Structure formats: C-alpha cells, structure tokens
C-alpha positions in Angstrom: -13.4 -1.7 -2.9 -13.8 0.0 0.4 -13.4 -2.2 3.5 -15.7 -1.3 6.4 -13.3 -0.7 9.3 -13.7 1.5 12.3 -10.9 3.7 13.6 -10.2 7.2 14.9 -7.0 8.3 13.1 -5.6 10.0 16.2 -5.8 6.8 18.2 -3.8 4.7 15.8 -1.3 7.5 15.2 -0.8 7.7 18.9 -0.4 3.9 19.2 2.3 4.0 16.6 4.3 6.6 18.5 5.3 8.6 15.5 7.2 11.8 15.7 7.2 14.6 13.1 5.1 12.8 10.5 1.6 12.5 12.2 -0.2 13.8 9.1 1.5 11.2 6.9 0.6 8.5 9.4 -3.0 9.6 9.3 -3.1 9.7 5.5 -1.5 6.2 5.4 -4.1 4.7 7.8 -6.8 6.2 5.6 -5.4 4.8 2.3 -5.0 1.4 3.9 -8.7 1.3 4.5 -8.5 1.5 8.3 -10.3 4.8 9.0 -14.0 4.5 8.4 -16.4 5.7 11.0 -19.0 2.9 10.8 -19.4 0.5 13.7 -16.7 2.2 15.7 -17.8 0.8 19.0 -17.9 -2.8 17.6 -14.3 -2.9 16.4 -12.4 -3.5 19.6 -9.0 -3.8 17.9 -9.2 -0.1 16.9 -10.2 1.2 20.4 -8.1 1.4 23.6 -7.4 -2.0 25.2 -7.4 -4.2 22.0 -6.9 -7.9 22.4 -3.5 -9.3 21.4 -3.3 -11.4 18.2 -0.1 -13.4 18.7 1.2 -14.8 15.4 4.2 -17.1 14.8 6.5 -15.4 12.2 9.0 -17.8 10.7 12.6 -17.3 9.7 13.1 -15.7 6.4 10.2 -13.2 6.9 11.0 -9.6 6.2 10.6 -6.6 8.5 10.2 -3.0 7.3 11.3 -1.0 10.3 9.2 1.9 11.4 11.2 3.3 14.3 13.7 6.1 14.3 16.5 3.7 15.3 16.2 1.0 12.7 14.8 3.1 9.8 17.4 5.8 10.0 19.7 5.1 7.0 18.0 8.3 5.8 17.9 10.4 9.0 16.1 10.9 11.2 13.5 8.6 9.7 13.0 7.4 6.1 9.5 8.4 5.1 9.8 6.2 2.0 9.1 3.2 4.3 5.5 4.1 3.9 5.9 4.2 0.1 7.5 0.7 0.1 4.5 -0.8 2.0 2.2 0.9 -0.5 4.3 -0.5 -3.4 4.0 -4.0 -2.0 0.3 -3.8 -1.7 0.0 -2.4 -5.2 1.7 -5.5 -6.3 -0.6 -7.8 -4.3 1.9 -8.8 -1.7 0.2 -9.0 1.7 1.7 -7.2 4.6 1.2 -7.7 8.4 1.2 -4.6 10.7 2.7 -5.4 14.1 1.4 -3.2 16.9 1.8 -4.6 20.4 -1.4 -4.3 22.5 -0.9 -2.3 25.7 2.5 -0.9 24.9 3.5 2.5 26.2 4.5 5.4 24.0 7.6 4.5 22.0 7.4 1.0 23.4 8.9 -2.0 21.6 6.5 -4.1 19.4 8.8 -7.2 19.3 12.4 -8.2 19.6 14.1 -10.7 17.3 17.4 -11.8 15.8 17.7 -10.4 12.3 20.0 -9.1 9.7 19.5 -6.0 7.6 19.3 -6.8 3.9 18.5 -3.4 2.4 19.8 -0.9 1.5 23.1 -2.5 2.6 23.6 -5.7 4.5 24.6 -5.9 8.2 25.5 -8.8 10.5 23.0 -10.8 12.5 22.0 -9.2 15.8 19.2 -8.7 18.2 16.8 -5.9 17.2 14.1 -4.1 19.1 11.4 -3.2 16.5 9.0 -0.4 17.5 6.7 2.2 15.9 4.5 -0.4 14.3 6.8 -2.3 12.0 5.5 -4.1 8.9 6.2 -7.7 8.1 6.2 -9.8 4.9 5.7 -13.5 5.6 8.4 -15.8 4.4 6.1 -17.2 1.7 6.1 -13.9 -0.1 9.6 -12.8 0.7 11.2 -13.8 -2.7 8.7 -11.7 -4.7 8.9 -8.9 -2.1 12.6 -8.7 -2.5 12.2 -8.0 -6.2 9.9 -5.1 -5.4 12.1 -3.8 -2.6 15.1 -3.7 -4.9 13.1 -1.9 -7.6 11.6 0.6 -5.1 15.0 1.5 -3.7 15.0 4.8 -1.8 17.3 3.6 1.0 14.5 1.9 2.9 15.8 -0.4 5.7 14.5 -3.9 5.5 15.5 -6.8 7.7 15.2 -10.5 7.5 14.4 -12.6 10.6 16.9 -15.2 11.5 16.1 -16.6 14.9 18.2 -19.1 16.8 17.7 -22.7 15.7 15.2 -21.6 13.1 12.5 -20.9 15.6 9.6 -18.6 14.8 9.2 -15.2 16.4 5.9 -14.5 18.3 4.5 -11.1 17.2 1.3 -9.3 18.0 -0.1 -8.6 14.6 -2.9 -6.0 14.6 -3.7 -6.1 10.9 -3.0 -8.2 7.9 -3.2 -5.8 4.9 -4.2 -7.2 1.5 -6.1 -4.2 0.0 -4.7 -2.4 -3.0 -5.1 1.3 -2.0 -6.8 3.7 -4.3 -6.3 7.3 -3.1 -8.3 10.4 -3.8 -7.3 13.9 -2.7 -9.5 17.0 -2.9 -8.9 19.5 -5.7 -8.8 22.3 -3.1 -5.3 22.9 -1.6 -4.3 19.6 -3.0 -0.5 20.1 -2.6 -0.8 20.0 1.2 -1.5 16.3 1.1 0.0 15.4 -2.3 3.4 16.8 -1.3 3.3 14.6 1.9 2.5 11.5 -0.1 5.2 12.3 -2.7 7.7 12.7 0.1 6.8 9.1 1.1 7.1 7.8 -2.4 3.4 7.4 -2.9 2.4 8.8 -6.2 -0.7 6.7 -7.1 -3.3 9.3 -6.0 -6.0 10.9 -8.0 -7.1 14.6 -7.6 -10.8 14.9 -7.6 -13.7 17.3 -7.1 -15.3 16.0 -3.9 -18.8 16.6 -5.4 -18.1 13.7 -7.7 -17.8 11.2 -4.8 -20.8 9.0 -4.1 -21.6 5.7 -2.3 -20.2 3.7 -5.2 -17.0 5.6 -5.7 -14.1 3.0 -6.0 -11.6 4.8 -3.8 -10.1 3.4 -0.6 -9.8 6.9 0.9 -10.5 10.6 0.3 -8.7 13.4 2.1 -9.5 17.1 2.4 -6.7 19.5 3.4 -7.5 23.0 4.7 -10.8 24.0 3.1 -13.9 26.1 3.7 -15.7 24.8 0.6 -19.0 23.1 1.6 -20.3 21.9 -1.8 -18.9 18.4 -1.5 -19.8 17.8 2.2 -22.9 15.6 1.5 -21.1 13.7 -1.2 -18.1 12.9 1.1 -20.6 11.9 3.8 -22.3 9.4 1.5 -18.9 8.0 0.6 -18.0 7.6 4.3 -21.4 6.0 5.2 -20.9 3.5 2.4 -17.6 2.3 3.9 -15.2 4.9 2.5 -12.2 6.2 4.5 -11.9 10.0 5.1 -9.3 12.3 6.6 -10.1 16.0 7.1 -7.3 18.2 8.2 -7.1 21.7 9.7 -10.1 23.9 8.8 -11.7 21.1 6.8 -12.6 19.5 10.2 -14.8 22.4 11.1 -16.2 22.7 7.6 -17.3 19.1 7.4 -18.6 18.9 11.0 -20.4 22.3 11.2 -22.1 22.1 7.9 -25.7 20.9 8.2 -25.2 18.2 5.5 -22.1 16.9 7.4 -22.5 16.4 11.2 -20.1 13.4 11.2 -19.8 13.3 15.0 -22.6 15.4 16.4 -26.2 16.1 15.8 -27.8 19.5 15.4 -27.8 20.0 19.2 -24.0 19.4 19.3 -24.4 15.9 20.9 -22.1 13.2 19.8 -23.4 10.7 17.2 -22.1 7.2 18.3 -23.2 5.7 15.0 -20.6 7.5 13.0 
C-alpha cells in the first residue's frame, strides 16, 4: 500500500535538524510513506508553519531518542535508531513521530521526566528530547520491549515517568502505522543499500525501475546516482499513483530533465505545482 502524502524531503530533514546523516533521514522519510509529491499544497503539516497537534502521552510510554545527546551510547549518534523504528513498524507496532511546530534548528521537541531502559538502565531524570524523537504509546509498550530487546544494537530507549503519573503533552506530527516496503534501483544500488544496512534496515528489494508501475506494492523507490533514463516514465507513474520517491545526486537531473519525467517543471522550465 502507498499512502498519498505530500512532502519535500529537504523540508522534513531540515525540521529534524540532523547532522551527518541527511541521506539516511531522506531515505527514511520515503520508506515511511511521507514523501509523495501529490497534493503538496494541501498538506499543511508538511509545509512551513504546520499546525501543532498536541497529544497527551501517558506514563509508561517509550521514547526512541533521535538527538546526539540522548542517542549517543554509540557515538556520535546511533543510526540503528532508524532501524529499530522500522523493526517496530514491520511488527505492526504503531509509532508516533514528535516534531514540535515552529522550533528552531536543533530545538527541543519536548521535555519530560524519564529513565533510560535500553541498552542499560539509568536513573529517573529530566530529559530534553530533540531531533524528532519517536514514541511508542504505553498500550504497546510491553510488546515493543520484546522487539527492542530482540533488535539490540545499543539503541537508547527511554520510558516516561512523569511526576504523580501525569501525562506529557507532546506535539505529534505523525502517527506511523504503515509497514514499509522498500525498493532500490539496480543501478549503483550500494550507495543506498549500504546506508540502510548501517541503520539496521535490511528489508529492501533491488529492482529494475522499468518494472515499476502504478500498482507496484512498494512504499518507496530510491535512485542513487544514475544517468539511465529507461525507467523514468515508470517511476513517474509510480509517484503519480501515490508512491514515494527519492532521487539523489545526478539522478535528480536525470529524472527532471528527461521529457518523460518533468516532476517539478514543464517543458518551458516552469514549476509544476501539481507534483
């Protein structure tokens, strides 16, 4: 299934304030189903100035830290945090993505009393969570803990324990329930597959992009550096049907400048707002 969502990858990567792993962040946004080009102007949560979505998160909920301070058991940042989120989704455990609307670069998404449970336990203290942390609601915490322990890889996971059992108010940008299915082009595959492997994400399929079509059951397709134009119309049909697509490096020019592409501009070089 391919959810129809609108997002420019660069915007979300910037909102998450990532350092040193922007390509992984972009790939991750795509595989989560957040990067289609349809209806981009209608999806205000994906454009500058999104409305806040304040949500009460109860005690016992889990937080997968995504900032360099709280996810630094493996320094400077444990990329496997992305893989853990993917693992939870693969096992049908919903995950909330907290991104505070209007925050500045490297700004805090929320502050809460918590204790670290994994990979080793720490005492209860006040944490500033930034970088777009992921949250597992208390209702799914028990089954999530089983997956966290099985996944391992030194990922830092915290449990909320507020004073007097009160909930924490968090700005939740997305609630993720999709099970990602990932396709990578068979041209220069290792550029993207190596990044995903480094993050502990191995459930990808290498495909010839000419085999993609409007009915292809992938969440995302990515094209690393490529000058091959044969699959451009097929990828475009995939995108227009709701598929998510990331082009990197020379692939951007290849897909945009090929007559059967034109994802963002028409033949006169004008921007197409419908894509």
